C-alpha positions as CSV (number, residue, x, y, z in Angstrom):
1,M,-38.8,34.5,16.1
2,R,-36.6,32.1,13.8
3,A,-33.4,30.6,15.5
4,R,-30.0,31.4,14.2
5,H,-27.5,28.9,13.9
6,L,-23.8,29.4,14.4
7,V,-21.3,28.2,12.5
8,P,-17.8,28.2,13.2
9,L,-15.3,29.3,11.1
10,F,-12.0,28.4,10.7
11,V,-8.6,30.1,9.6
12,L,-6.3,27.8,8.1
13,S,-2.9,29.9,7.8
14,V,-0.6,28.5,5.9
15,G,3.6,29.8,5.8
16,C,5.3,29.3,2.5
17,G,8.6,27.7,2.6
18,G,10.3,28.1,6.1
19,G,8.2,31.0,7.1
20,S,4.9,30.6,9.0
21,T,2.1,31.8,10.3
22,L,4.0,34.7,12.6
23,Q,3.0,38.5,11.7
24,G,5.0,41.5,10.8
25,K,7.1,42.7,7.4
26,A,8.6,39.3,7.3
27,N,9.1,36.5,9.1
28,S,10.8,33.3,9.7
29,G,9.7,30.0,11.2
30,F,11.7,27.6,10.2
31,V,8.5,25.0,9.5
32,S,9.9,23.1,6.6
33,D,14.0,25.1,5.8
34,A,16.1,27.4,7.2
35,D,14.1,29.8,4.8
36,G,17.3,31.8,3.2
37,W,19.2,32.3,6.9
38,V,23.3,31.7,6.7
39,I,25.4,31.5,9.7
40,S,28.5,34.1,9.6
41,G,31.6,33.4,12.2
42,D,33.5,30.6,13.8
43,A,30.6,28.0,13.2
44,Q,29.8,25.0,11.1
45,S,32.6,24.4,9.9
46,T,33.4,25.3,6.2
47,S,29.8,26.1,5.4
48,V,27.6,28.5,5.8
49,K,24.6,27.0,5.8
50,P,22.9,26.4,9.2
51,D,21.7,23.1,10.7
52,F,17.5,22.9,10.2
53,S,15.4,20.7,12.2
54,G,11.8,20.4,11.5
55,T,11.4,19.3,15.3
56,G,12.4,20.9,18.6
57,G,11.5,24.6,17.7
58,N,9.4,26.7,19.5
59,P,6.6,24.9,18.9
60,D,7.9,23.6,14.7
61,G,11.3,24.0,13.9
62,L,14.3,25.7,13.9
63,I,17.4,26.4,12.7
64,S,20.8,25.9,14.6
65,A,24.9,26.1,14.1
66,K,27.6,24.4,16.3
67,D,30.9,26.6,17.4
68,D,34.1,25.9,15.9
69,V,35.8,27.6,19.2
70,T,38.4,29.3,17.3
71,G,38.0,32.5,18.9
72,G,35.3,34.5,17.1
73,V,31.7,35.3,17.9
74,W,29.1,33.9,15.4
75,Y,26.1,35.1,14.1
76,F,22.7,34.1,12.1
77,V,22.5,36.2,9.0
78,A,19.3,37.2,7.6
79,P,18.0,37.1,3.8
80,A,17.3,39.3,1.6
81,K,13.3,39.8,2.5
82,Y,14.4,41.3,5.7
83,L,16.8,43.8,4.1
84,G,16.2,47.1,1.8
85,D,13.4,49.6,2.4
86,N,12.2,48.7,5.8
87,A,10.9,52.9,6.8
88,S,7.1,51.5,7.3
89,I,8.6,49.2,10.2
90,A,10.4,51.6,12.4
91,G,8.9,52.2,16.0
92,K,7.8,48.3,15.9
93,A,10.0,45.5,16.8
94,L,12.1,43.0,16.0
95,K,11.3,40.0,18.0
96,F,13.1,36.2,18.1
97,D,13.7,33.4,20.0
98,L,16.9,32.0,21.3
99,K,18.5,28.8,23.1
100,V,21.6,27.1,23.7
101,D,22.7,23.5,24.5
102,K,24.0,24.2,27.6
103,V,23.7,27.1,29.9
104,P,27.4,28.6,29.2
105,T,29.8,28.3,31.5
106,N,31.8,31.0,30.6
107,P,30.0,33.9,29.1
108,F,31.1,36.3,27.7
109,P,29.6,40.5,26.5
110,D,29.4,40.8,23.1
111,I,27.3,42.7,20.6
112,D,23.7,40.3,20.7
113,V,22.2,42.2,17.3
114,K,23.8,44.2,14.1
115,L,21.4,46.2,11.5
116,I,23.3,47.3,9.2
117,G,22.3,50.0,6.1
118,G,22.8,53.3,5.2
119,G,26.4,53.5,5.8
120,V,25.6,53.1,9.5
121,T,26.0,50.2,11.7
122,L,23.5,49.9,15.1
123,V,24.7,47.5,17.6
124,F,22.1,46.2,20.9
125,D,22.8,44.3,23.9
126,T,19.7,42.3,25.1
127,P,19.6,42.1,29.2
128,N,20.0,38.5,29.2
129,N,21.5,35.6,27.7
130,P,19.7,32.4,26.2
131,T,19.5,29.1,28.2
132,E,18.6,25.5,27.8
133,Q,15.5,26.6,27.2
134,W,13.9,29.2,24.6
135,T,14.3,32.5,25.5
136,S,12.3,34.9,23.7
137,Y,13.6,38.4,23.4
138,T,11.7,42.1,21.7
139,V,14.4,44.6,20.5
140,P,12.8,47.9,19.5
141,L,13.2,49.0,15.7
142,T,14.1,52.9,18.3
143,A,16.9,53.9,19.0
144,A,16.3,52.9,22.7
145,G,18.6,50.7,23.5
146,W,20.7,51.0,20.2
147,K,24.7,52.0,20.3
148,V,26.5,53.5,17.1
149,G,28.8,50.5,15.6
150,K,30.3,48.9,18.9
151,L,28.7,48.3,22.3
152,S,30.7,51.3,23.9
153,G,29.7,53.9,21.4
154,A,27.5,56.4,21.1
155,A,24.1,56.1,21.8
156,A,22.0,56.0,18.8
157,T,19.2,58.6,17.6
158,E,16.0,58.3,15.5
159,A,17.9,59.8,12.6
160,D,20.2,56.3,12.1
161,M,17.8,54.2,13.2
162,T,15.6,55.9,10.2
163,T,18.7,55.8,8.1
164,V,19.5,51.9,8.6
165,L,15.8,51.1,8.4
166,K,15.3,52.9,5.0
167,D,18.4,50.7,3.7
168,T,18.9,48.2,5.4
169,T,21.7,45.8,3.7
170,A,22.5,43.3,7.0
171,L,20.6,42.0,10.3
172,W,22.8,39.8,12.2
173,I,21.4,38.3,15.3
174,R,24.1,36.5,17.1
175,G,24.1,32.8,18.2
176,E,27.4,32.4,20.2
177,F,27.3,33.0,23.7
178,N,29.9,30.6,25.5
179,E,34.1,30.6,25.4
180,G,33.7,26.8,24.8
181,P,31.8,25.0,22.6
182,D,28.0,25.6,22.4
183,T,25.3,24.9,19.6
184,G,22.9,27.9,19.5
185,S,19.2,27.7,18.0
186,L,16.7,30.3,16.3
187,D,13.4,30.7,16.2
188,N,10.5,32.5,15.2
189,V,12.1,35.6,14.1
190,Q,9.4,38.3,13.3
191,W,10.8,41.8,11.5
192,G,8.5,44.4,11.9
193,V,5.6,43.7,14.4
194,S,4.0,45.6,17.6
195,N,6.2,46.0,20.8
């Protein structure tokens, strides 16, 4: 009998831009840049550009923004690759990692994820706030847990989610969790992955 030699196979995945080897319809691992993400709200002074660091992420790079403490709430805003027709990812999930530079001393409740499309705005409140360590979140792309318009709004229906995903125009992830000054960081965004 002839001996067989097994040769190990190594697969190398290379991400483009700020993307990484994460799976999903769209992703941002922030390996080399901010990957088109911007900031909306009271952060970064007069700039909408987040800060990028090639280290300190979970595990590679990250984007972050510093609160201006002017009374609003600021968000990380997704680039075009997350928008448009997302009907194919209905029933899957949005995953991401967040951390803050210090544990909030005056935390406040607010919308954690905002998804807009087809004239409908859906909002989601995650069960816990981030800490100084990376906190991983999984947000379902089903109606479960989503509200229409505001956190006190009506529960979303599957028809609402379908409408939003068919023509997504915005995806926002909250970066501010303290009433005082803080810095929020984002990494490993995965759009349309299995729960």
